[in-house]
C-alpha positions as CSV (number, residue, x, y, z in Angstrom):
1,M,-2.4,6.2,12.6
2,N,-6.5,6.1,12.4
3,S,-7.6,3.1,11.2
4,I,-10.5,2.8,8.9
5,E,-13.3,0.7,10.3
6,L,-15.0,-1.7,7.6
7,P,-18.9,-2.2,7.3
8,D,-20.7,-4.8,8.9
9,G,-20.4,-8.3,7.1
10,Y,-17.7,-7.0,4.7
11,I,-15.4,-9.7,5.5
12,A,-18.0,-12.4,4.7
13,A,-18.7,-10.4,1.6
14,M,-15.4,-10.7,0.5
15,A,-15.4,-14.8,1.5
16,I,-18.2,-14.9,-0.7
17,A,-16.9,-12.8,-3.3
18,T,-14.0,-15.0,-3.3
19,L,-15.6,-18.4,-4.0
20,L,-17.7,-16.9,-6.6
21,T,-15.1,-16.0,-8.4
22,I,-13.3,-19.0,-7.7
23,F,-16.3,-21.0,-8.8
24,I,-17.1,-19.0,-11.9
25,Y,-13.4,-19.2,-12.9
26,N,-13.1,-22.9,-12.6
27,Q,-16.3,-22.8,-15.0
28,V,-14.6,-21.0,-17.4
29,G,-10.9,-22.1,-17.3
30,W,-8.2,-20.5,-15.1
31,K,-6.4,-20.5,-18.6
32,A,-9.0,-18.8,-20.5
33,I,-9.0,-16.3,-17.8
34,K,-5.4,-15.5,-17.8
35,D,-5.5,-15.2,-21.2
36,C,-8.7,-12.7,-21.2
37,Y,-6.4,-10.6,-18.7
38,K,-3.1,-10.9,-20.7
39,L,-5.1,-8.8,-23.6
40,F,-4.3,-5.7,-21.1
41,G,-0.9,-6.0,-21.8
42,N,-1.1,-6.8,-25.6
43,R,-0.4,-3.3,-27.5
44,E,-3.4,-4.5,-30.2
45,Y,-6.0,-4.5,-27.5
46,W,-5.9,-0.8,-26.8
47,T,-7.9,0.4,-29.7
48,N,-9.7,3.9,-29.2
49,Y,-12.7,2.0,-28.2
50,N,-11.2,-0.4,-25.9
51,V,-9.5,2.7,-24.3
52,V,-13.0,4.7,-24.0
53,E,-14.5,1.3,-22.4
54,F,-11.6,1.3,-20.4
55,L,-11.6,4.4,-18.8
56,A,-15.3,4.5,-18.6
57,W,-15.1,1.4,-16.3
58,A,-12.6,3.3,-14.0
59,T,-14.7,5.9,-13.3
60,K,-17.7,4.0,-12.7
61,A,-15.7,2.4,-10.5
62,A,-14.4,5.0,-8.2
63,V,-18.1,6.3,-8.2
64,I,-19.4,2.9,-7.0
65,V,-16.5,1.5,-4.8
66,P,-16.8,4.4,-1.9
67,G,-20.6,4.7,-2.5
68,L,-21.2,0.6,-1.6
69,V,-18.4,-0.4,0.6
70,F,-17.7,3.3,2.7
71,G,-21.0,4.9,2.0
72,I,-19.4,7.9,0.8
73,E,-20.6,9.5,-2.4
74,I,-18.2,11.6,-4.6
75,W,-20.7,13.3,-6.8
76,E,-18.0,15.5,-8.5
77,L,-16.9,12.1,-9.9
78,H,-20.5,11.9,-11.6
79,I,-19.4,14.6,-14.3
80,L,-16.8,12.1,-15.7
81,T,-18.8,9.2,-15.3
82,L,-21.5,11.8,-17.8
83,V,-18.3,12.2,-20.6
84,T,-17.4,8.3,-20.1
85,S,-21.0,7.2,-20.4
86,A,-21.8,9.1,-23.4
87,A,-18.6,8.1,-25.0
88,L,-19.1,4.6,-24.1
89,I,-22.5,4.5,-26.3
90,W,-20.3,4.7,-29.3
91,A,-17.8,2.2,-28.0
92,S,-20.7,-0.4,-27.4
93,M,-21.5,0.6,-31.2
94,K,-18.5,-0.6,-32.5
95,K,-18.5,-3.8,-30.8
96,L,-22.5,-4.1,-31.3
97,L,-23.4,-4.5,-27.2
98,P,-26.8,-3.3,-27.1
99,T,-26.8,-4.0,-23.4
100,L,-24.1,-1.6,-22.9
101,V,-25.7,0.8,-24.6
102,A,-28.6,0.5,-22.7
103,F,-26.7,0.7,-19.7
104,N,-24.9,3.8,-20.3
105,T,-27.6,5.5,-21.7
106,L,-29.7,4.7,-18.2
107,W,-26.2,6.0,-16.3
108,I,-26.3,9.3,-18.2
109,F,-29.6,10.1,-16.4
110,L,-28.0,8.5,-13.2
111,S,-25.4,10.9,-13.8
112,M,-27.6,14.4,-14.7
113,S,-29.8,13.9,-11.5
114,V,-26.8,13.5,-9.1
115,I,-24.8,16.4,-10.5
116,V,-28.6,18.7,-10.5
117,R,-29.4,17.5,-7.0
118,N,-25.7,18.7,-5.5
119,L,-25.4,21.8,-7.7
120,A,-29.2,22.3,-7.0
121,I,-29.7,23.6,-10.4
């Protein structure tokens, strides 16, 4: 069986991230965090814009995590992030989140540049 070689500093990064997360959760309150996560199991939470938000988050994570952790670019996923970013601009307007509108506008340009670079259009 082949083993996966972790990048240098990965264990330290995970330890620091864990400590930072614990610190933040302590500041916010573990019960509040738990109640927030419980919304995923609440049928009423899954409005059309929250579904769009979740799908957009998941596709961006699928692009970012392999790239940052393993140095692997799965450029085809940018086609999905292009679509979900456009949809997330709509969803962000439902929640009036201008930072997410701006971020996803930027992500559309990022996705298109990666797609064009890989398709050599």
